[in-house]
C-alpha positions in Angstrom: 12.4 -10.7 -47.2 15.5 -9.2 -48.6 15.8 -5.4 -48.5 19.3 -5.2 -50.0 19.6 -2.3 -52.4 21.8 -3.3 -55.4 23.4 -0.5 -57.3 26.2 0.0 -59.9 29.3 2.2 -59.8 31.3 3.6 -62.7 34.0 4.9 -60.4 37.5 3.6 -60.2 37.8 0.8 -57.7 40.6 2.6 -56.0 38.3 5.4 -55.1 35.7 3.2 -53.3 35.5 4.3 -49.7 33.0 1.7 -48.5 33.3 -0.2 -45.3 34.0 -3.4 -47.2 35.1 -4.1 -50.8 35.3 -7.6 -52.0 37.4 -9.3 -54.7 36.9 -12.8 -56.0 40.2 -14.7 -56.3 41.0 -17.9 -58.2 44.0 -20.2 -58.7 45.8 -20.0 -62.0 47.3 -22.8 -64.0 50.6 -21.9 -62.4 49.0 -22.6 -59.0 49.1 -18.9 -58.0 46.3 -16.7 -56.8 44.8 -14.7 -59.6 42.4 -11.7 -59.4 41.7 -8.3 -60.8 44.4 -5.7 -61.4 43.6 -3.6 -58.3 44.8 -6.5 -56.0 47.6 -7.9 -58.2 50.4 -6.7 -56.0 48.6 -7.7 -52.8 48.1 -11.2 -54.2 51.7 -11.5 -55.1 52.9 -10.6 -51.6 50.3 -12.8 -49.9 51.3 -15.7 -52.1 54.9 -15.3 -51.2 54.1 -15.2 -47.5 51.9 -18.3 -47.9 49.0 -16.4 -46.2 46.4 -16.8 -49.0 46.2 -19.2 -52.0 42.7 -18.5 -53.4 41.3 -22.0 -52.7 37.5 -22.5 -52.6 35.9 -20.8 -49.6 39.2 -19.4 -48.3 38.9 -15.8 -47.2 41.3 -13.1 -46.1 40.4 -9.7 -44.6 42.9 -6.8 -44.6 42.9 -3.1 -44.0 44.4 -1.0 -46.9 45.9 1.9 -44.8 48.1 -0.8 -43.1 48.8 -2.7 -46.3 51.6 -1.2 -48.5 50.9 -3.2 -51.6 47.5 -1.7 -52.4 46.2 1.8 -53.3 42.6 0.9 -52.3 40.8 3.4 -50.1 38.1 1.2 -48.7 38.1 0.6 -44.9 38.4 -3.2 -45.4 39.3 -5.5 -48.3 38.0 -9.0 -48.4 39.6 -11.6 -50.7 37.3 -14.6 -51.4 38.7 -17.7 -53.0 36.9 -19.9 -55.6 39.7 -22.4 -56.4 41.3 -23.5 -59.6 40.0 -21.9 -62.7 42.1 -23.4 -65.5 39.2 -25.8 -66.4 36.1 -23.7 -66.8 34.1 -25.8 -69.2 31.8 -27.0 -66.4 29.7 -23.9 -65.9 27.7 -25.5 -63.1 30.9 -26.1 -61.0 31.9 -22.4 -61.5 28.4 -21.2 -60.6 28.4 -23.2 -57.4 31.9 -21.9 -56.4 30.6 -18.3 -57.0 27.5 -19.1 -55.0 29.7 -20.4 -52.2 31.9 -17.2 -52.4 28.7 -15.1 -52.1 27.9 -17.0 -48.9 31.4 -16.3 -47.5 30.9 -12.6 -48.4 27.7 -12.4 -46.4 29.3 -14.1 -43.4 32.2 -11.8 -43.4 29.9 -8.7 -43.7 28.1 -10.0 -40.7 31.2 -10.5 -38.7 32.4 -6.9 -39.2 28.8 -5.6 -39.2 29.2 -3.9 -42.5 25.7 -3.2 -43.9 27.3 -1.5 -47.0 29.5 -3.6 -49.2 31.1 -3.3 -52.6 31.8 -6.3 -54.9 34.1 -6.3 -57.8 32.6 -8.6 -60.5 35.6 -10.8 -61.5 36.8 -9.8 -65.0 39.7 -12.3 -65.0 37.3 -15.2 -65.4 36.4 -14.2 -69.0 32.7 -15.0 -68.5 29.8 -12.7 -69.4 29.0 -10.6 -66.3 25.4 -11.8 -66.0 26.4 -15.5 -65.9 28.6 -14.8 -62.9 26.4 -12.3 -61.2 23.4 -14.5 -60.7 25.1 -17.3 -58.6 27.3 -14.8 -56.8 24.4 -12.6 -55.7 22.3 -15.7 -54.9 25.1 -16.7 -52.5 25.2 -13.3 -50.9 21.5 -12.9 -50.4 21.0 -16.5 -49.2 23.9 -16.2 -46.9 22.6 -13.0 -45.4 19.6 -14.8 -43.9 18.9 -14.7 -40.2 15.8 -15.6 -38.0 15.4 -13.9 -34.7 11.7 -13.4 -34.4 11.6 -14.7 -30.8 14.8 -13.3 -29.5 14.8 -10.3 -27.1 16.7 -7.4 -28.6 20.0 -6.6 -26.9 20.2 -2.8 -27.0 23.8 -2.8 -25.7 24.9 -5.1 -28.6 22.2 -4.8 -31.3 22.2 -7.6 -33.9 23.5 -7.0 -37.4 20.5 -6.0 -39.5 21.9 -7.5 -42.7 23.4 -6.1 -45.9 21.4 -3.0 -46.8 23.4 -1.8 -49.8 25.5 -3.7 -52.3 27.5 -1.8 -54.9 28.7 -3.6 -58.0 32.0 -2.7 -59.8 33.1 -3.7 -63.3 29.6 -4.4 -64.7 27.2 -2.3 -66.7 23.5 -2.3 -66.3 22.3 -4.3 -69.4 19.0 -6.2 -69.9 20.9 -9.5 -69.2 22.5 -8.2 -66.0 19.2 -6.7 -64.8 17.5 -10.1 -65.4 20.3 -11.9 -63.6 19.9 -9.6 -60.6 16.1 -10.0 -60.5 16.3 -13.8 -60.7 18.9 -14.0 -58.0 16.9 -11.7 -55.7 13.6 -13.5 -56.4 15.0 -16.9 -55.9 16.8 -15.9 -52.7 13.8 -14.0 -51.3 11.5 -17.0 -51.9 14.0 -19.5 -50.4 14.5 -17.3 -47.3 10.7 -17.0 -46.9 10.5 -20.8 -46.9 13.2 -20.9 -44.3 11.4 -18.5 -42.1 8.1 -20.4 -42.4 9.9 -23.6 -41.3 11.7 -21.8 -38.4 8.3 -20.8 -36.9 7.4 -23.1 -33.9 4.6 -25.6 -34.4 2.3 -23.8 -32.1 2.5 -20.7 -34.3 2.7 -22.1 -37.8 -0.4 -24.1 -37.9 -2.5 -25.0 -41.1 -4.4 -21.7 -40.9 -1.0 -19.9 -41.3 -0.5 -21.6 -44.7 -4.0 -20.5 -45.7 -3.4 -16.9 -44.5 -0.1 -16.6 -46.3 -1.6 -18.0 -49.5 -4.4 -15.5 -49.4 -1.9 -12.7 -48.8 0.1 -13.8 -51.9 -3.2 -14.0 -53.9 -4.0 -10.4 -53.0 -0.5 -9.2 -53.8 0.0 -11.0 -57.1 -3.5 -11.6 -58.4 -3.5 -15.4 -57.9 -6.7 -17.4 -57.4 -6.7 -18.8 -53.9 -8.9 -21.6 -52.6 -8.8 -23.0 -49.1 -10.7 -26.2 -48.3 -11.6 -26.6 -44.6 -12.1 -29.8 -42.7 -15.8 -30.2 -43.7 -15.0 -29.6 -47.4 -12.0 -32.0 -47.3 -14.2 -34.7 -45.8 -17.0 -34.1 -48.3 -14.5 -34.3 -51.2 -13.5 -37.8 -49.9 -9.9 -37.0 -49.0 -9.6 -39.8 -46.4 -5.8 -39.4 -46.1 -5.9 -35.8 -44.9 -8.8 -36.5 -42.6 -7.1 -39.6 -41.1 -3.9 -37.9 -40.3 -5.8 -35.0 -38.7 -8.0 -37.3 -36.5 -5.8 -37.0 -33.4 -5.5 -33.2 -33.6 -7.5 -30.4 -32.1 -6.3 -28.1 -35.0 -8.3 -28.5 -38.2 -6.6 -29.3 -41.5 -6.6 -27.2 -44.7 -6.0 -27.9 -48.4 -4.5 -24.7 -49.7 -4.5 -24.0 -53.4 -2.9 -21.1 -55.3 -3.5 -20.8 -59.0 -1.4 -18.5 -61.2 -3.1 -18.5 -64.6 -1.7 -16.1 -67.2 -4.1 -14.8 -69.9 -2.6 -17.1 -72.5 -0.8 -20.3 -71.7 0.0 -23.6 -73.3 1.3 -25.6 -70.4 0.5 -26.2 -66.7 2.7 -27.4 -63.9 1.4 -28.6 -60.6 3.7 -28.3 -57.5 2.6 -30.0 -54.3 4.2 -29.8 -50.9 3.8 -31.8 -47.7 2.5 -29.4 -45.0 2.7 -31.4 -41.7 3.1 -28.5 -39.3 4.2 -30.9 -36.5 4.8 -34.6 -36.6 4.6 -36.5 -33.4 4.2 -39.8 -35.3 0.7 -40.2 -34.0 0.0 -43.5 -32.2 3.3 -44.8 -33.7 4.9 -42.0 -31.6 8.5 -40.8 -32.4 11.3 -40.9 -29.8 11.6 -37.8 -27.7 15.1 -37.0 -28.8 15.0 -34.7 -31.8 11.2 -34.5 -31.9 11.4 -30.7 -31.7 12.7 -30.8 -35.3 9.4 -32.2 -36.5 8.2 -28.6 -36.8 10.3 -28.8 -40.0 8.0 -31.5 -41.5 6.2 -28.8 -43.5 9.3 -27.8 -45.5 7.9 -29.2 -48.7 4.8 -27.1 -48.3 6.9 -24.0 -47.4 9.0 -24.5 -50.5 6.1 -24.7 -53.0 4.2 -21.9 -51.5 7.2 -19.6 -51.3 8.0 -20.4 -54.9 4.8 -18.6 -55.8 6.5 -15.3 -54.6 8.9 -15.4 -57.5 6.2 -16.6 -59.9 4.1 -13.6 -59.0 7.0 -11.3 -59.6 8.2 -12.8 -62.8 4.9 -13.7 -64.4 5.9 -16.6 -66.6 3.6 -17.6 -69.6 3.0 -20.9 -67.8 0.1 -21.8 -65.5 1.5 -22.7 -62.1 -0.8 -24.5 -59.6 0.5 -24.9 -56.0 -1.2 -27.2 -53.5 -0.4 -27.7 -49.9 -2.2 -30.3 -47.9 -1.6 -29.3 -44.3 -2.3 -30.6 -40.8 -0.3 -31.7 -37.8 0.0 -35.4 -36.8 -0.9 -35.9 -33.2 -2.0 -38.8 -30.9 -5.2 -37.6 -29.4 -8.1 -39.8 -28.5 -9.5 -39.9 -32.0 -6.2 -40.6 -33.7 -6.0 -43.1 -36.5 -4.7 -46.5 -35.4 -2.4 -49.2 -36.9 -4.7 -51.6 -38.7 -7.3 -48.9 -39.7 -8.3 -48.6 -43.4 -8.9 -45.3 -45.2 -10.3 -44.3 -48.6 -8.5 -41.7 -50.6 -9.9 -39.1 -53.0 -9.6 -41.4 -56.0 -11.2 -44.3 -54.3 -8.0 -46.2 -53.6 -8.1 -47.8 -50.1 -5.1 -47.8 -47.8 -4.3 -50.0 -44.8 -2.5 -48.0 -42.1 0.3 -50.1 -40.5 2.3 -47.1 -39.2 0.8 -43.8 -38.3 4.2 -42.1 -38.6 4.1 -42.8 -42.4 1.5 -40.0 -42.6 3.0 -37.7 -45.3 2.2 -40.0 -48.1 -1.5 -40.1 -46.9 -2.0 -36.4 -47.3 0.1 -36.1 -50.5 -1.9 -38.9 -52.1 -5.2 -36.9 -51.8 -3.6 -33.7 -52.9 -2.0 -35.3 -56.0 -5.1 -37.1 -57.1 -7.3 -34.0 -56.6 -4.8 -31.6 -58.3 -4.3 -33.8 -61.3 -8.1 -34.3 -61.8 -8.9 -30.7 -61.4 -6.1 -29.0 -63.3 -4.9 -31.6 -65.8 -1.2 -30.6 -65.5 1.5 -31.4 -68.1 3.9 -32.2 -65.3 3.8 -32.6 -61.5 6.5 -32.3 -58.9 5.9 -33.0 -55.2 8.3 -32.2 -52.4 8.2 -33.8 -49.0 10.2 -34.6 -46.0 8.9 -38.1 -46.4 11.3 -40.7 -45.1 14.2 -41.2 -42.7 15.3 -43.9 -45.1 16.4 -41.3 -47.7 19.0 -40.1 -45.2 20.3 -43.6 -44.7 20.7 -43.9 -48.5 21.9 -40.4 -49.5 22.9 -38.7 -46.3 22.3 -34.9 -46.1 23.9 -34.3 -49.5 21.2 -35.0 -52.1 17.5 -35.3 -52.2 16.0 -38.5 -53.5 14.1 -38.4 -56.8 11.6 -41.0 -58.1 9.5 -40.7 -61.2 7.1 -42.4 -63.6 8.6 -40.5 -66.6 12.3 -40.7 -67.7 12.3 -37.4 -69.6 10.7 -35.4 -66.8 13.0 -37.0 -64.3 16.1 -36.0 -66.3 14.8 -32.4 -66.6 14.4 -32.1 -62.8 17.8 -33.8 -62.2 19.5 -31.2 -64.6 17.7 -28.3 -62.7 19.1 -29.7 -59.5 22.7 -29.7 -60.9 22.3 -26.1 -62.3 21.0 -24.7 -59.0 23.3 -26.6 -56.6 20.3 -28.4 -55.1 21.5 -31.8 -56.2 19.3 -34.9 -56.6 19.8 -38.7 -57.0 17.3 -40.8 -58.9 16.1 -44.0 -57.2 14.1 -46.7 -59.1 10.4 -47.4 -59.1 8.8 -50.6 -60.4 6.6 -53.6 -59.9 8.8 -55.2 -57.3 8.5 -52.2 -55.1 4.8 -51.8 -55.6 4.5 -55.5 -54.6 6.0 -54.6 -51.2 3.0 -52.4 -50.4 0.3 -54.8 -51.4 -2.2 -55.3 -48.6 -4.3 -58.3 -47.6 -7.3 -56.1 -46.5 -7.0 -53.0 -48.7 -5.7 -51.9 -52.1 -2.3 -50.9 -50.6 -0.7 -50.4 -47.2 1.3 -47.4 -46.1 4.6 -49.1 -45.4 6.4 -51.9 -47.2 8.8 -53.2 -44.6 12.4 -52.2 -43.7 13.9 -52.4 -47.1 13.7 -49.6 -49.7 11.5 -47.4 -47.5 12.0 -44.3 -49.6 11.0 -46.1 -52.7 8.0 -47.8 -51.3 6.7 -44.4 -50.0 6.9 -43.2 -53.6 5.3 -46.4 -54.8 2.3 -45.5 -52.6 2.1 -42.1 -54.2 2.3 -43.6 -57.7 -1.2 -44.9 -57.2 -2.5 -41.3 -57.4 -0.8 -39.8 -60.4 -1.9 -42.1 -63.3 0.0 -41.5 -66.5 0.7 -37.8 -65.8 4.5 -37.1 -65.8 5.3 -36.9 -62.1 8.4 -36.5 -60.0 8.6 -37.1 -56.3 11.4 -35.4 -54.3 12.1 -36.8 -50.9 13.9 -33.9 -49.2 14.0 -35.3 -45.6 17.8 -35.2 -45.7 18.3 -31.8 -47.2 15.4 -29.7 -45.8 17.5 -29.1 -42.7 20.9 -30.3 -41.6 21.9 -29.9 -45.2 25.5 -30.5 -46.2 27.5 -27.5 -44.9 27.5 -24.6 -47.4 28.4 -21.0 -46.8 25.0 -19.8 -48.1 22.9 -22.4 -46.2 22.3 -21.5 -42.5 21.9 -24.0 -39.7 18.3 -25.1 -39.6 15.9 -25.0 -42.6 17.7 -24.7 -46.0 14.8 -23.6 -48.2 15.8 -26.3 -50.7 13.5 -26.9 -53.6 12.5 -23.3 -54.3 15.3 -22.4 -56.7 15.1 -25.8 -58.4 11.4 -25.3 -59.1 12.0 -21.8 -60.4 14.7 -23.1 -62.8 12.1 -25.4 -64.3 9.4 -22.8 -64.3 11.6 -20.1 -65.9 12.7 -22.5 -68.7 9.3 -24.2 -69.1 9.4 -24.3 -72.9 12.4 -26.6 -72.7 11.6 -28.4 -69.4 7.9 -29.4 -69.3 6.9 -32.7 -71.0 
């Protein structure tokens, strides 16, 4: 979790003596770098020399005592480019550039091991401070993430502990600014928690860990927590979860967190795939890259971590989180190709490939959650198919839905948060691909449209409830390179869900 202290300063920027002070720099209509007054002379000189232009993600570090064109007293000055600013009507583009600048700031702070930094909130952009602060701080806090739980500490060269203190210049503490800071921190903390959960090895982060963490959150924030064990899952008729777990020595769990405010008018259900390790089962995966299958629980990590921010912000919206969790192994009792299972809602499924297991556990969780909690809208997140990577690469997650309005809402949230999505179709022709000769449906539909037929399987368990399925297999790790996204798990989905939850009056169907 983030421990960065964020404070305000009313001092003159020139009097700041911190180890690192940061200025955001854009490119003007005249193609020249433009920034705040304190660095105007420096920018002019750097521009003439051709050393710095202010383009997106460009950085330059200099030392004021050795730089004649500045009166700054900080030990180091960092210039961070956001690119051309003459066309600012697209607020989402500007927000993503500021988020990216924040990631660059965190990287540079780590390089020079400066745990105290100052940031000059850019006045030259002409935007309200709170609208710039949120994405900028998100970038810093997301970019400051590191995972070293299993590394031996090097006492001769201790690791950088992270940014402990962040001082803001040229901004006053108003209600809007305080809200922007809180939302940036809560979103970043939650996303970083999701990253850490996914970074844990499969022998450590087992289904019981999901249960333990949910119970911890319930105690901290007053949620209702329910954890169904293997016996209860079987008694409830959740044949998908039981089937996937058959080859494992580690029992499954169905983990439920329920945030229920005193008065609410709407309910959202968020469901995340929690496969803690996916060997593929009998349809075993190739050895190359199989170690990354500990990340197959990133959907579950995202929805559960979202509840951290929900607990802190306390929206007037009921939020129910469900994580069906197990590993998928090939032990002697493992489910076999050709077997038939019965899901919670009575739908039977023929198993043709045991590596198409995520849809089996999600099906039970969706059917159960919709029946029990009658939500107004449902979103599930899952690292479900390799096919989505073929179609969209590592740049966008795939979205499929039974409700156009709900789909558009989630797409807009993705654009606003920088967690971009692309809608793929559903329909009768795709459902026909998963018709089975021996059961109601089968769990794969052939080589074509694999991402869509996986969603078509899930569609059998949501009825008419507005539902969005997000296939995050291409973005949960190996995401498109961004300054604020580390190598490994990205934590995608958390800030997107929070955007919808925070604006629930305008987003829920």
